[in-house]
N, C-alpha and C positions, 0 to 999 in steps of 0.2 A: 553112277547113282551114288548119292551121298545121303546118309541117314545121320540125324543128330539125336543122341540119347543123353538126357540130362542126368548127370551123376553128381549128387551133392555130397561133399565131404567137409565136415567142420574143420576149421583151421587148427592144426596142432599147436601146442603151447610155444614151440620154438619158432613158429611162423606167424603168430598172431600180429606181430608188429611189422611184418613185411607188407609191401604194397600188394593190395588185393589183385590188381591186374596182372602183376608179375607172377603171383601164385597161380592164377588161372592159366597162364601160359605153361607153367610147369606141369599142370594137371592134364593139359590138352595132349592127347595121344591118338595116333592113327593105327588101326588094326584092320585085319581082313574080316569081312562079314561071314558069319557061319550060317550056312543054309540049314534051316530047321528040318527040312524033309530028308535031305541027303546026309546031313551032319558033316558036310565037307566044306572046305573053304571055297569062296567064289572070288577069284582075283579081279573080276570086273566091277566089284562094288567096294566102296570105301566106307568104313565104319568109323565115325568120329565121336569121341566121348569128350564131354566138357563139363565143368562144374557150373551149376546154376548160380545165379546171383543171390548172395545172402540178403536177408530182409533189411538189416540195418548195418551201418558201418560204425567203426569205432571213432571216426572223426578224422578230419584232415590233419590234426595235430599228431596223429599216430601214423601219418604217411599214407592214408587210404584215400582213394578217389571216390567221392560221394556217388558218382554215377555208376559205380559197380554194384550198388545196392538197389534192389528192386523197388523198395519204398521210395527212395529218392528219385529214381527214374520216373515213376508214375507222377510224383509231385512236379517234377521238372516238365514232363510232357503236358500236364494240365495247365501249368503256368504259361508254357510256351504257346499252347493253342489259344488260351484266353488273350494273351498279349497280341498275337498275330491277328486274331479275329477283330479285336478292338481297333487296332491300327488300320486294318483293311476297311472296317466299317466307317471310320472317320474319313479315309481317303475316297471311298465310293459314295459317301453321302451326298456330295454335290452333284453326282451323276444320277441321283434318285434311285439308288439300288437298295433293295430290301436286305434285311439281315441275312437271309438264307444264302444269298449270293456270296457275301463275305465269308460266311462260315464254310461253305463248300470250298472256296478258293483257299482258305486257311488250311483245310484238310489236305488239299492237293499240295500245298506248299511244304508240308512236313513229310510228304510221300516221296517216292523214288523220282518223281518228275523234277523236284527242285533240291531240297536238302538231301534227299536220298542219293543224289549223284556223288556225294562224298561217303564212301563206304566206312571210313573211319568214324565219321560223325554219326552215321546210322548205327554202327555197333555200340556207340556210347549212349546215344539218345533213345533209340528204339531198337534194341536187340530183339531176337526172335521171341524169347520168353516174355519180354515186355509187351510185344505185339499181341500175344495170346491174352494177356490180362486186359489190354486196351480194347480188344475185340469184345470181350465179355462184358466189360463195363459199358461199352458203347451199346451193346444189345440191351442191357438193363435200362440204360438211359432212354433208348428208343421205346421200350415197352412202357415206361412211365410217361414219355411224351405222348404216346397214343392214348394212354389212360386220361391224362389231363385234358387233352384236346377233345376227346370223345365225351368227357363230362360236360364240357361247354356246348356240345352239339345237342340241339333240341330237335329231335325228329318229329315232334308234334307239329312243327311248322309245315310238314308235308300235307297236313289236312287243309292248309290254307293256300297252297300253291295253286296258280291258275293254269289255264291252257298254255299260255305263252311260256311258262317255266317248263312245263312237261315237254312241249314240242321242241323247245330250245335244247333241253337236255337230251332227249331221244335222238333228234337229228344230229346234235353235236357229238354224240357218241358213235352212232352207227355209220354216219357218212365218213368220218376218218378211218374207221375200221375197214370199210369197203375200199377206200382209197389205198390204204396200206396193203391190203391183200392184192389189189390190182397191180400196184407197183412191184410187189414181191413176185407176182406172176411174170412180170416183164423181165425181172432180173433172176429168174429161177436158176439159170445155169451158172450164175456168178455167186450164189449164196452157198456157203460151205458149212459143214458141221451141223450141230444141233439147231443152229439158227434157221436152217432150211426146212426143218420139220414144222408141221402145223403148230406145235406148242411154241416154238421159237417165234414164228411170225405172229401168232396170237399174243405173245408177250409184248412185242414191240407195238402192235396195234392198240392194245389196252393201255399202254403207258402214255401214248399221245392222245388218246380219245377221252379218257376219264379224268375229270377234274375233281380233286378231293377237297371236301368242304373245309376241314381244319387248315389245310395249306392256304387256300385262297382267303380264308378269314384272317390269318396272321399277316399276310401280305397287305390286304386291303386296310387292315387296322394300322399298319405302319404308314401307308399312303394316305390315311385319314379319309377314306372313301366309304366307310361302313354305312353312314347315314345318307349317302347320296342315292339318287334314284337308280343309277346304273349299278352301284354297289349292292343295293338290296336285290336287284334283279339277278346279279351275278351269284350272290350267295344262295338265293332260293333255287336257281338253276343248278348250282353246284351240289345242293342238298339232294336233288333228284338224281343227278349224275353219280353222286356218292353211293346211293342205294343200288343203282345199276352196277357200279363198280364192284361193290361187295358181292353181288350175285355173280358177276363175271369172274371174280377171283375164286369163289367157291367152285364154280363150274370148271375153271381152268385147272385147279388143283385136283378136282375129281377126275378130269380127263387124263391128267398126268398119272394119277394112281391107276387109272383104267388101262394104261399102256401095258402094265404087268398082268393084271387080271381084273375081270369085272367085279370079283368079290372085294378086291381092295378098294375100288371106287365106292362100292355099296357101303362098306364099313366106314369109310371116310365120311360119307353123307350122314350115316347114322350117328357117328361121333359128333358131327357138327350140330345135328338136331338135339342130341342129348345135352350137349354143352349149352346151347341156347336156351333150352327148356330149364335147365338147372339155374342158369343166371336169371332168367325172367321170373321164374316161380319162387325159387328158394332165396337167392341172393337179394333180389329186389324187395322181397317181403321183409328180410332182415334190415335192409337199409331204410325202408319206410318205418319200421319199428324204432330205429335210431332217431329218425326225424320226430316221431311222436314223443320220444323220451326227452327231447331237447326243449327246454323252456323257450317260449316266444321271445324273440329279440336277443337270445343268448347264443354264443357260438357252440358248436358241437364239442362234446367232451374230448379231451386229447387222447384218451385211451381208445376211443372209437376211430379216431383219425389214424392212429398207429396200426390198429388192426386192419383197417381198410387198405392202407399202404402195404402191409404185409400180405394181404389177400391178393394184391396184384402179382406178387412174386409166386404165391402158391398156385394161383390160376395159371400163370405162365408156365410153371413147372409141370403141372399135370397135362396141360395142352401139349407141350413139347414131348412129354413122356408117352402120350397116346398117339404120337405121330402127326398131330395137327400142326398147322402153322402157329408157332408160339405167340405171335403178335396178335392173333385173333382174340386170345383170352383177355388181354389188357384192354383191347378195343371194346370188347363186349361188356366187360365190367364197367367201363366208363359210360357206355350207352344206357345201362340199366340204373345208373346212379341218379337219384332224384336231383334235378338241376336247380340252380339258384340257391338262395339261402334256405335253410342253414347249412345243409350237408354239402351240396355241390360247390357252393361258394367257398366254404371252409377248406375243402379238399384242394381247390385251385389255389387259394391264397397261401395255404401252408406248404404246398409242394412245387409250385411253378418255378420259384427262384432257384431252388437247389437242383431241379431237373434241368432247366434251361441253361443255367450258368455253370453247373459243376459236372453234370453227367453227360449232357449233349456234346461238349467238346470231344469226348472220347468217341462218340458216334461219328462225328465228322472226321476225326483222325483216322479211324479204320476205313472210312470211305475213301479218303485221300491216299492211304497206303496201298490201295489196289489200283490207283490211277498211274499209268505209266505212258506219258506222251511219246517217249522214245520207242517203246515197243509198238505203239500205234503207228509211228512213222515208218518203222521197219516192216510192218505188216503188209504195206503196199496199198495204194489207193484202189486198185482193182478189187481187192477183198473188202474194202470199207465202203466202196461206192454204193452197193445195194442197201446197206443199212442206213447210210446217210440219206439216200433218196427216199427210203420208207419213212424216216423220222420227219424230214422236212415236208414231205407231201402230207403226212398226217397232221402236222401242226397247221399248215396252210389251209388244208381242207376244213379243219375245225374252226379256224378263224373265219373262213368264208361262210360255212354253214350257220354258225351262231349269228353272224352279222346279218345274213339274209333273213333269218327267222325274226330277228329283232326289227328289221325294216318292215317286214310283213305285218307285225303287230303295232306299227305306228311310231316306232322310235326314230328320232332324227338320225341322219347318217353318222354324225360324229359320235353320238351315244352308242349306236349299233356297233360301230367299229371298235369303240372302247370296250364294249361288252365282249366282243370276240377276242380282244387282247387279254382281258381278264380271265377268260376261260382257258387260255393257254399258259397261265401261270402254273409253275410246278415247284415242288418243295422237297422236304426231307422224306416224305413217305415214298415218293417215286424213286428217288436215288437210292434209298435203302432196298427197295424191291430189285433194283439193278444189281445190287450186291448179292442178293439172294439168288438171282439168276446166274451170277458168276460162280457162286459156290455150287450150284446144281449143274453147271456145265452148259447151260443154254448160251451164255455169253463167254467169250474169252477176254483176257486182259485188254487187248486192243479194242475190241468192240464195246466192252464195258467202259473203257476210257472215252470212246467216241460218244456213247449214249449220255454219259454224265456231263461231258463238256457241252454237248448240244442242248441238253436240258437246262444247264446253268446259263448258257448264252441266250436261250429263248426267254427264260424268266427275267434276266437282266434287261434284255431288249424290250420286252413287253412292258416292264415296270417303267422304264424311262419314257417310252412312247405314251403310256397312259398319263403320266404326269405332264408331258408336253402337250398332248392333245386335249385332255379333259380336265377342266378346272371347275369344280362344282360351285365355287364362289362367284364365278363370272355372271351367273344369272341374277345375283343380287345387285349388280351394278346398273340399276335402272336410271333412266333419264327423266323420270317423273318425280315431281316434288311430293314427298310424303312426310310432311312436317306439320306440327301444330300451328306454326306461324302462317303457313299457306293453306290451312284448312278453313274454308268459308264458315262464318258463323251460322248456326242453325242447322248444320249438317251433322250426320252421325260421326262420332269420333271412334275409330277402331283402335283398340288397345290390346296388345299381347302381353300377358303377365307371366313371367317365369317364376316358378316356385320350386325351391329346393327341399324344404322340409316344413314342418308345422310351425316353427318359430317365425317363418317369413310371412305367414298368412295375415296376422293381425295388422302389421304395418302396411302391407300392400292394400288391404281392404280400407284402412284408414285413409290412405292416399287417394284411392278411387273415390271415396265419399267426399273427401275434401275438394276433389276436382269438380264436384257438383253436376252430376248428370241430371237432366230434366227432360220433360216432354219435348221442349223445343231444341234441346241439345243432347240427344240420346247417346248412350255408349254401347258399343259392341265389344264385349270383353271375351278374349280367347285365353283361357288359362292353361298353361302347360306345366305339368308336374315333372320335374327332371329327376330321374331315378338312375343312379349309377349302376351299370350292368356289371354284375360280378357272378362268376360261376356259369355263365352261358355265353354263347358267341353271337347268336342272332338277335339283332336289336328288336325291341318291342315298341310298337306304336299303337296306343289304345285311344279310340274315340268313345268317350263315355256316353254319347248319345246313341250309340249303336249297340245292339244286343250281342256283345261279345264278352266272353268270360276272361278277365285278366288273370295272369299267373298268381298263384296263391302267395308268393313271396313279395309281391308288390303291395305295400300298405298305402292305399290311395283313399280309403273311405273317409278318414277324418278331414283331409284337405278338401275333398270333393263336397262333403256335407257342409263344411264351413262356407264354401263359395255359394252353395245353394241357399243357405240361410241368409247370406247377404243379398242374393239376387231376388229371392221370392217376393218380398214386399215392394221391390222396385222393378218388377217384371215388365211394366209398361214402358220404361225408358232405359232399362239395362238388359241387354241381350247377352246371355252367358253360354259359352260352350267350353267344355273342359276336356283336356287330353292328358295322357300319361305317356311319357317316353322313357324307355329304359335302354340306355346305350352307354358306351364308354365316354369318359369326360372329354377326350380330345375331339370328339365329333358332335358333342351336344349343341355347339353353336350352329351347326348346319340344320338341325331340327328346328331350332328357334327361328333362324332366318328363313327356312323353307315355309314354315307356317305363317310368318309375317308377310312373306311374298305372296302366298296363296290367298290370304284374306285382305291383302292390300292395307296392312296395318299402318297407322300413322305414328304410333309410339310403342316401343317395347319397354316394359318396366321390369327391371331385374333387381333382386336383393343382393346387397353386399353382406354376405353371411358373416357374422362376427359374434364375439362375446367380449364384454368389457372386462378389463383388468382393473381391479380395485386396489387402491393403495400401492400402486407401483408407478413411481414418478418417471416421466420421460418415455413412457411406453406408448406404442401405437396400437390401434385396434388389431386384434389377433383373430384370424379366421378359425372357426372350429370345424369347418368343412374344407379340407385341403383341395385345391384345384379350382374353386369357384372364381378366383382371380383370373386364371387363364381363360375360363369360359367367358367371363365378362369382357375381357380384352379382345377375344376373337370375335365376339358379337360386335363390339365397337368397330373392329376393322372391316367387317363384312356386311353390316346391317343394311337392308334396303330402305330403312326409315329412321326416324329419330329414336333416341334411347334415353331412358331415365334410370339411374342406379340409386336405389334407396338404401341409406345407412340408417336402419331403425334402431334407435337407442331406447325405445320403450321397453317395458317389462314383457316377458313372454306370457302370452295368454293361451288359454285352451281354446282352439278353434271351434270346438263343439259348443262352447258357451258364448259365442260371439253375439247372440241375440240379447244377452244380458249385459253386454259390455257397454258402459255408459259413454265412452268416448269413441265416436265413429268417424272422427275427422280431426285434423290438426287445426286448432282454432286461431293461433297467432303465428303468422308466417313472415319471413324476411327474405327478400330477393336481393342478392348481391350481384349487381350488374357491372361487369368489368369490360364490357364491349366485346364485339365479335359475334359470329353466328351462333355459338352455343349460348351466349348470354341473351341474344334476341329470342332464341327458342325458349329459354327459361322464363323470360318475361311474358311471352305469349301463353305459356302454360299457367303462370301465376295469374294472368288476367282471367282465366277461366275460374280459378279459385276465388277471385274477387267477387264473382257473382253469387257466391255462397253467403247468405245473410248471417251465418254464424262465424264467418272467418274475417279476421282483420289482417291486412296486408301492408307491409312496409317495403318500398322499393328504394334501394340505395344505389346511386350511380357513381362510380369512381372515375375521376378524370385526372389526367396527368397535368402537372404544373406547366403552364405556358404551352399546352398541347404537344409537349415533347414526345416523339416516338409514335405519334398518331399516324395511321394509314387513312388517307383522305377518303377513299372509297368506303372503307369500313366505318369511318366516322359519320359519313352521310347516312349510311344504312342504319347505324345506331340511333342517330338523331331522329330519323323517320319513325322508327319503332317506339322510341321513348315518347315522342310527341303524340303519336297515336294512343299510347297507353294513358298518358296524362289527360288528354282531351276526353277520352272515353270515361275515365273514372274521376273527373274533376268534381262532380257532385256527389261522389261516394265518400261518406264520412269515415268509412272503415278502411279506406286506402290512403296511404301517405307516401309522398315522394320526396327524396332529398338527394343532394349532390355533395360529394366529398372530393376535394382536390388533394392529391398526394404526389410526392416526389420520387418515391422508390417503394420496394416491397416491404421494407420495415414499417413505413408509415401506413401502408395498406393493411398490414396485420394489426397495427395499433388501432386503426379506425374500426376494424371488424371487432376487435376485442372490446372496444367501447360500446358496441351495439349489443353485446351479450348481456342478457338478464334472464331471470328465472321465468319470465312470461313467454319467451320464445319457445315454440314447439317444433318448428320446421324451418331449416335454412334451405333456400333454393339458389343454386349457383350453376353457371355454365362451366363446362369442363375446361376447354382451353382454346378452341378455335377462335382466332382473330383477336385475342387479348393483347393489348399494348404491353410489350415486354417491360416497359418502364415500371408499370404497376406491379410486376413480379420480380423486379431486379433484386438479386441476392437470395431468392427463395427456392431456386431449383434443387438445391441439396436437401431441402427439408421434406421433399415429397418422396414417400416410400411406396405409394400405391398409384401407379400411373393411370389406372382406370378412373380415378377420382379427380385427377388434375391437381395442381398445386394448392389452390384455395380450397377445393372440396376436401382434399386430404387433411388440410390444416383444421378446418372447422369440425371434421369428423374425429380428429385425434383426441386422446385424453389430455394432451398438453393444453389444448384450447379450453377444456374444462366445461364445455356446454353440455347440458343434458338433452338438448333439442336434436331431433333427427335431421338428417341431411339428404337432400335430393340433388344429385348431380345430373345435369341435362347435357346431352350431346346431340346436336342437330345433324340430320342426314347429310352425308357428303356426296355430292353429285359426281359419279365416276363414269357414267354411261355417255 
């Protein structure tokens, strides 16, 4: 037996300049251990005394090794974990692996399985006393992780779950538990130690049967599946499963306490009830008071944020002091936190980065330090086989159970199987529970290593299979023409309007009115208000025609009222239905495309959110809403119909006062026809505007000199559409048509510049499909906004100098 006792002695003056490592060796001494009871020496034990690491070193110029100082060791370990995790994330990204997989592997990498094989390196990088600090920082990081993720969890969603979610969760939990118990019964004679007890078998069964909502949310967010139908189903099911898991954990801990005495279990349950009552009644009341004290539209005061973050540590301290699972306190505090803006969103924004990037690496480090694949190999397969069989049987039974339930409720086989894979995703919560079981003796190092490796392998495999099997964008690849050009005259035109904020409304309404809906050519307008989801995890989809109460933090009334004001006097020929979607930006395009596919939209109108820069030469339009560019680009890549992106250069109007606004359409429009599918779609849309008696339209067709670079098929299609447009509007005095011959991109821009005057109010241009590249020769470097195309980006820029708005049209691409 070897015992280590830390004895710190400050360096004497004559030794301050000596190498710290050499001085440590001088202090290292071996003595016999003194037995406290007999006060006699025990020769069978070795007593080792050594100096602890000083906090800071004098520097390498004084001959000291920086890694002999505890502060430098912690900094080095943090940097090492971040670098390894980042490198692994880059390497595993092509394999569709979520972040949690690379983080767990990084933790294993610094443990005894890889770097730990070098004892000298371990003594330098992660000595025993440094591991003690890493473990505690990791525990603090995990407590804050649970707090942040539970703040985003909205348990009010449980009121809206249906039978399919409940049945899927219940069967998906109890069927694997039953399977694990049956397998454990078959291997009863081969299971050893605490793992053979009911508590051990129950631990394994619960780990493979319960899907934790925060874990599945983070992985689906990375995979961009939050807004998909299967993703919504998985998260709702995981929410129910999470509640069942919390109940199972409380029951599990109570049974464990009851092994000593029934009174211990009773006191534990009483403590849990008291803690929950205190959090729900007292803490939530205080938090609601903080929300009331915060002015509308303003962030929560910094002092409240600091106090709440400090409260996480206080609650964790008292929970651990009373003998409860310390993680329950931070989880409970996050649950009672009012979600969404201002408080929940502020807490997530202020704490997520430092928790995930600076504290969590310590958590993964301590997880990996307890993984030893060599100990597992020496343990023997006969000892590991029962645990391996239980885990694999549990995961497979959960996959089968969830998939069958989904099939029963009408899901296609592919979606049902994907749902089963999603419910087998595991993350930080589960592997940290494994560490707790290791500390409590339920698992040993070899069995703990096997559990963590199997969990990581299952998550990585399921993630890759989900990406390979299920692509939510494939449903948008329709083989049906949904374009303005191919919509017969006199039929209803279905338009989906995406709105990001109040400033977008005026321009989009102007465009709709310019498009001239009439009794013979009615419009069906589906307006979707895009609201970025902050401070909560579950996406919100609100149909304002249904009697459901939106969350308080979603300010939708002004936009909704403005649309109603526009539609009310036109109700006979403009049908309006409005929605609000709150989700993360990386999946907003899925909600837009899903709605367009559901209602068979012909056109999607999106705003190019911007603010003009005055008196700044050579500058392009700058977005005041970060991320809208990526949303528009993703819609362009996946849309099931044509798209129009409006760059509104008009002044910002109050949507509430739209009925008093004198300009309800763009009166003077110019179409720049450069050929190709997008230009043909732009001309077809402009033709509808030409029917408006208050609109004058000029169509300019650009042709290359001597037809250089023309595609014969595209040229014939262009000629057909232009001829149709000219014949139809030949007698319309408000419509003019001209042709311009150019040799290169420079002449194209010069011709467009010559067309600019103060009377123009709207430029209409095709994006890029089918344009003769001779017309754009030398202009590719000028484009900074790919979603607008080269010409659209130019006429929208401040360099062009026009005050007219710009509509960039993209025709549906047939991919099915």
